[in-house]
TORKOL-98780 format. One record per residue (C-alpha): z negated, x negated, y negated. Coordinates in nm, 4 decimals, always signed. Layout:
<zagus>
- w,u,v
- Z,X,Y
...
</zagus>
This chain:
<zagus>
- w,u,v
- -11.5932,-6.1702,-11.9230
- -11.7497,-5.8775,-11.7643
- -11.6506,-5.5272,-11.7434
- -11.9577,-5.3054,-11.7202
- -11.8134,-4.9902,-11.8423
- -12.1132,-4.7516,-11.6944
- -12.3767,-4.5436,-11.8253
- -12.7617,-4.5439,-11.7810
- -12.6949,-4.1931,-11.5922
- -12.4858,-4.3840,-11.3349
- -12.7794,-4.6313,-11.2369
- -12.9436,-4.4136,-10.9114
- -13.2746,-4.5444,-10.8370
- -13.3223,-4.1981,-10.6291
- -13.1773,-4.3198,-10.3116
- -13.1811,-4.6837,-10.1600
- -12.8605,-4.9160,-10.2511
- -12.7551,-5.1617,-9.9230
- -12.7552,-5.4035,-10.1744
- -13.1478,-5.3515,-10.2672
- -13.1950,-5.3442,-9.9604
- -13.0302,-5.6999,-9.8574
- -13.2298,-5.8205,-10.1711
- -13.5201,-5.7180,-10.0041
- -13.4192,-5.8924,-9.6464
- -13.3858,-6.1810,-9.8432
- -13.7564,-6.1787,-9.9566
- -13.6351,-6.0895,-10.3482
- -13.8059,-5.8564,-10.6031
- -13.4555,-5.6427,-10.7334
- -13.5608,-5.3439,-10.5198
- -13.7534,-5.0398,-10.5899
- -13.9902,-4.8475,-10.3534
- -13.7058,-4.6355,-10.1934
- -13.5192,-4.9347,-10.0872
- -13.8061,-5.0928,-9.9409
- -13.9263,-4.8029,-9.7302
- -13.5061,-4.8002,-9.5920
- -13.5527,-5.1540,-9.5628
- -13.8515,-5.1267,-9.3885
- -13.7243,-4.9150,-9.1186
- -13.4033,-5.1458,-9.0434
- -13.6572,-5.3936,-8.9865
- -13.9208,-5.1687,-8.7755
- -13.5948,-5.1621,-8.5299
- -13.3956,-5.4856,-8.6388
- -13.6866,-5.7568,-8.6804
- -13.3998,-6.0345,-8.7025
- -13.2768,-5.8777,-8.9832
- -13.4053,-6.1204,-9.1841
- -13.2875,-6.3676,-9.0321
- -12.9573,-6.2474,-9.0047
- -12.9590,-6.2021,-9.3861
- -13.0456,-6.5850,-9.4570
- -12.8005,-6.6963,-9.2227
- -12.5189,-6.4585,-9.3711
- -12.5960,-6.6306,-9.6762
- -12.5365,-6.9897,-9.5147
- -12.2251,-6.8803,-9.3748
- -12.1058,-6.7405,-9.7380
- -12.2079,-7.1090,-9.8574
- -12.0407,-7.2932,-9.5967
- -11.7185,-7.1094,-9.5926
- -11.6847,-7.1145,-10.0126
- -11.7259,-7.4989,-9.9845
- -11.4203,-7.4790,-9.7208
- -11.1804,-7.2998,-9.9228
- -11.2341,-7.5020,-10.2312
- -11.2293,-7.8281,-10.0308
- -10.8593,-7.7380,-9.9164
- -10.7731,-7.6319,-10.2482
- -10.8816,-7.2691,-10.3682
- -10.9466,-7.2971,-10.7346
- -11.0080,-6.9260,-10.7642
- -11.2428,-6.6939,-10.5997
- -11.3127,-6.2661,-10.6098
- -11.6152,-6.1949,-10.4676
- -11.6621,-5.8087,-10.3713
- -12.0067,-5.6810,-10.3012
- -12.1970,-5.9790,-10.4303
- -12.5105,-5.7597,-10.4026
- -12.7968,-5.8971,-10.6202
- -12.7467,-6.2309,-10.7298
- -12.9426,-6.4640,-10.5480
- -12.9475,-6.8299,-10.5543
- -12.6745,-7.0699,-10.4889
- -12.4804,-6.8012,-10.5619
- -12.0939,-6.8153,-10.4906
- -12.0369,-6.9945,-10.8189
- -12.2951,-7.2272,-10.7848
- -12.1668,-7.3377,-10.4470
- -11.8469,-7.3633,-10.5757
- -11.8696,-7.5591,-10.8794
- -12.1265,-7.8032,-10.6874
- -11.7632,-7.8920,-10.5529
- -11.5638,-7.8740,-10.8639
- -11.6433,-7.6816,-11.1885
- -11.3121,-7.5420,-11.2397
- -11.3545,-7.3036,-10.9808
- -11.2893,-6.9840,-11.0990
- -11.5514,-6.7156,-10.9407
- -11.4943,-6.3467,-11.0221
- -11.8003,-6.0917,-10.8888
- -11.7123,-5.7368,-10.8236
- -12.0090,-5.4748,-10.7305
- -12.0376,-5.1025,-10.7334
- -12.3994,-5.0737,-10.7978
- -12.4437,-5.0804,-11.2345
- -12.7896,-5.2513,-11.1394
- -12.6085,-5.5390,-10.9901
- -12.4021,-5.5343,-11.3333
- -12.7136,-5.6094,-11.5569
- -12.8213,-5.8702,-11.3397
- -12.4549,-6.0201,-11.3316
- -12.4589,-6.0480,-11.7402
- -12.8075,-6.2409,-11.7083
- -12.7555,-6.4799,-11.3775
- -12.3821,-6.4474,-11.3037
- -12.1393,-6.4440,-11.5906
- -12.3884,-6.6358,-11.8134
- -12.1949,-6.9235,-11.6237
- -11.8973,-7.1188,-11.7019
- -11.5814,-6.9939,-11.5441
- -11.6997,-6.6358,-11.3715
- -11.6351,-6.3004,-11.4512
- -11.8002,-5.9515,-11.3194
- -11.6260,-5.6171,-11.2875
- -11.7924,-5.2890,-11.1882
- -11.6037,-5.1637,-10.8931
- -11.5562,-5.0287,-10.4997
- -11.4289,-5.1589,-10.2281
- -11.3087,-4.8645,-10.1134
- -11.0814,-4.8873,-10.4077
- -10.9072,-5.2038,-10.4031
- -10.6148,-5.1296,-10.6684
- -10.8748,-5.0441,-10.9181
- -11.0360,-5.3804,-10.8666
- -10.7175,-5.5621,-10.8839
- -10.6318,-5.4287,-11.1710
- -10.9737,-5.4364,-11.3533
- -10.9224,-5.6676,-11.6732
- -11.1906,-5.8890,-11.5492
- -10.9870,-5.9665,-11.2695
- -10.6305,-5.9066,-11.3479
- -10.6748,-6.1219,-11.6867
- -10.9160,-6.3440,-11.4848
- -10.7655,-6.4573,-11.1764
- -10.3915,-6.5871,-11.1199
- -10.2635,-6.4020,-10.8057
- -9.9294,-6.6551,-10.8412
- -10.1901,-6.9361,-10.7376
- -10.3965,-6.9509,-10.4108
- -10.7028,-6.7334,-10.3663
- -11.0063,-6.6644,-10.1545
- -11.1695,-6.3120,-10.1607
- -11.4824,-6.2377,-10.0120
- -11.5556,-5.9492,-9.7968
- -11.9107,-6.0919,-9.6789
- -12.1144,-5.7873,-9.5338
- -11.9281,-5.5161,-9.7168
- -11.7050,-5.3632,-9.4910
- -11.9622,-5.1910,-9.2544
- -12.0444,-4.9779,-9.5244
- -11.6287,-4.8455,-9.5077
- -11.6079,-4.5591,-9.2435
- -11.3051,-4.5539,-9.0528
- -11.1926,-4.2739,-9.2401
- -11.1898,-4.4809,-9.5386
- -10.9585,-4.7116,-9.3397
- -11.1005,-5.0842,-9.4202
- -10.7803,-5.2426,-9.2653
- -10.5723,-5.0439,-9.5103
- -10.8158,-5.2231,-9.8030
- -10.7708,-5.5410,-9.6227
- -10.4064,-5.4755,-9.6326
- -10.4037,-5.4054,-10.0082
- -10.5424,-5.7082,-10.0708
- -10.3935,-5.9256,-9.8629
- -10.0418,-5.8079,-10.0611
- -10.1912,-5.9353,-10.3596
- -10.2754,-6.2562,-10.2395
- -10.0048,-6.5255,-10.2518
- -9.9535,-6.7881,-9.9471
- -10.2282,-7.0706,-9.9347
- -10.4950,-6.7919,-10.0236
- -10.7999,-6.7284,-9.7620
- -11.0006,-6.3817,-9.6263
- -11.3802,-6.4876,-9.6014
- -11.5382,-6.1882,-9.3689
- -11.8678,-6.1394,-9.1937
- -11.9694,-5.7771,-9.0987
- -12.2569,-5.6102,-8.8879
- -12.2519,-5.5109,-8.5108
- -12.4048,-5.3843,-8.2172
- -12.2580,-5.6157,-7.9707
- -12.5973,-5.8116,-7.9625
- -12.8469,-5.5227,-7.9922
- -12.7690,-5.2719,-7.7688
- -12.9187,-4.8972,-7.8377
- -12.9373,-4.6133,-8.0828
- -13.1012,-4.7704,-8.3715
- -13.1756,-4.4330,-8.4944
- -13.4003,-4.5313,-8.7643
- -13.1218,-4.7974,-8.8924
- -12.8453,-4.5765,-8.9292
- -13.0953,-4.3222,-9.1040
- -13.1755,-4.5157,-9.3295
- -12.8273,-4.5885,-9.4321
- -12.7262,-4.2712,-9.4033
- -12.9897,-4.1938,-9.6617
- -12.8639,-4.4365,-9.9281
- -12.5397,-4.4874,-10.1341
- -12.3553,-4.6210,-9.8162
- -12.4079,-4.5319,-9.4370
- -12.3475,-4.8147,-9.1606
- -12.0192,-4.8586,-8.9307
- -12.0807,-5.1576,-8.6624
- -11.7968,-5.2763,-8.4885
- -11.6802,-5.4770,-8.2281
- -11.5602,-5.8207,-8.1542
- -11.2270,-5.6372,-8.1692
- -11.2495,-5.4441,-8.4368
- -11.3720,-5.7129,-8.6566
- -11.1031,-5.9312,-8.5303
- -10.8254,-5.6411,-8.5825
- -10.9534,-5.6881,-9.0169
- -10.8123,-6.0016,-9.0187
- -10.4273,-5.8663,-8.9429
- -10.1815,-6.0795,-9.1386
- -10.4089,-6.3987,-9.1855
- -10.4028,-6.7036,-8.9396
- -10.7753,-6.7049,-8.8224
- -10.9526,-7.0210,-8.8710
- -11.1330,-7.2200,-8.6114
- -11.3800,-7.1094,-8.4126
- -11.2377,-6.7594,-8.4916
- -11.4472,-6.4382,-8.5444
- -11.8241,-6.5526,-8.4252
- -12.1694,-6.4878,-8.5098
- -12.3131,-6.5737,-8.8290
- -12.4531,-6.9501,-8.7204
- -12.1409,-7.0466,-8.5091
- -11.9012,-7.0822,-8.7939
- -11.8697,-7.4348,-8.8722
- -12.2334,-7.5160,-8.8746
- -12.3776,-7.7691,-9.0668
- -12.5797,-7.9376,-8.8299
- -12.6749,-7.8758,-8.4823
- -12.4903,-7.5989,-8.3234
- -12.6976,-7.2550,-8.2419
- -12.8413,-7.2210,-7.9325
- -12.7627,-6.9049,-7.7399
- -13.1225,-6.7831,-7.7730
- -13.0591,-6.7981,-8.1495
- -12.7397,-6.6863,-8.1065
- -12.8866,-6.3590,-7.9301
- -13.0870,-6.2855,-8.2623
- -12.7864,-6.2295,-8.4919
- -12.5921,-5.9051,-8.5052
- -12.3335,-6.0024,-8.7620
- -11.9683,-6.1368,-8.6889
- -11.7794,-6.3704,-8.9484
- -11.4570,-6.5376,-8.9792
- -11.2398,-6.7172,-9.2397
- -10.8503,-6.6434,-9.2118
- -10.5886,-6.8179,-9.3944
- -10.2708,-6.6454,-9.5273
- -9.9405,-6.8381,-9.4423
</zagus>
């Protein structure tokens, strides 16, 4: 099932889009010159952003495996971005092909990729929607008719809430989603921070201000507060590679490169 209710006029290639910039950080090709120029501004100030992007994908995979192994058979991935393998459904279906995965993104270009590379797989759907309007997401046919909110669901907000300003109230957004989630559900979240890369980073903020979504970084406490109403799983809110690593724990030097927090919470 795919909800792609947009017109070609809505596809804006005149401004950078975070999803396409992220694709560039990962070495992808689904981006435009405007995205590459903005991304290079960020790389110039924060060369570790490429490593961070890869670590973010690795965290997504580990967290998806965790929630599926703990009984979740429904996932809503909000702010999915340009499809990058392994996608959420590929990770989930490697554990159990019955898992339903609903993707949500606000970029019509992502929607065009979704039809070819996401929703062609069984038990997947896509909705065009913006995290700033969670009620609209929840009532989208691709979500409401596909996800049973009487059963546990994992909601993924991976690298998306730092594009929500304080005025747009990210805690209220999470609260709206939390209210729709039954007991036994999980919140999976990662978020940019400046805690480990102090400084002004004018080019980075300028790059995102010129894009479709300005950047708002948050402190450790600020990210923790997004989990209000959830029980944080061990090890709590930590840097990406420190969340339940598959192999050797990251060294302090490796952690200093990662300006992202991550965590998983469970609703009792």
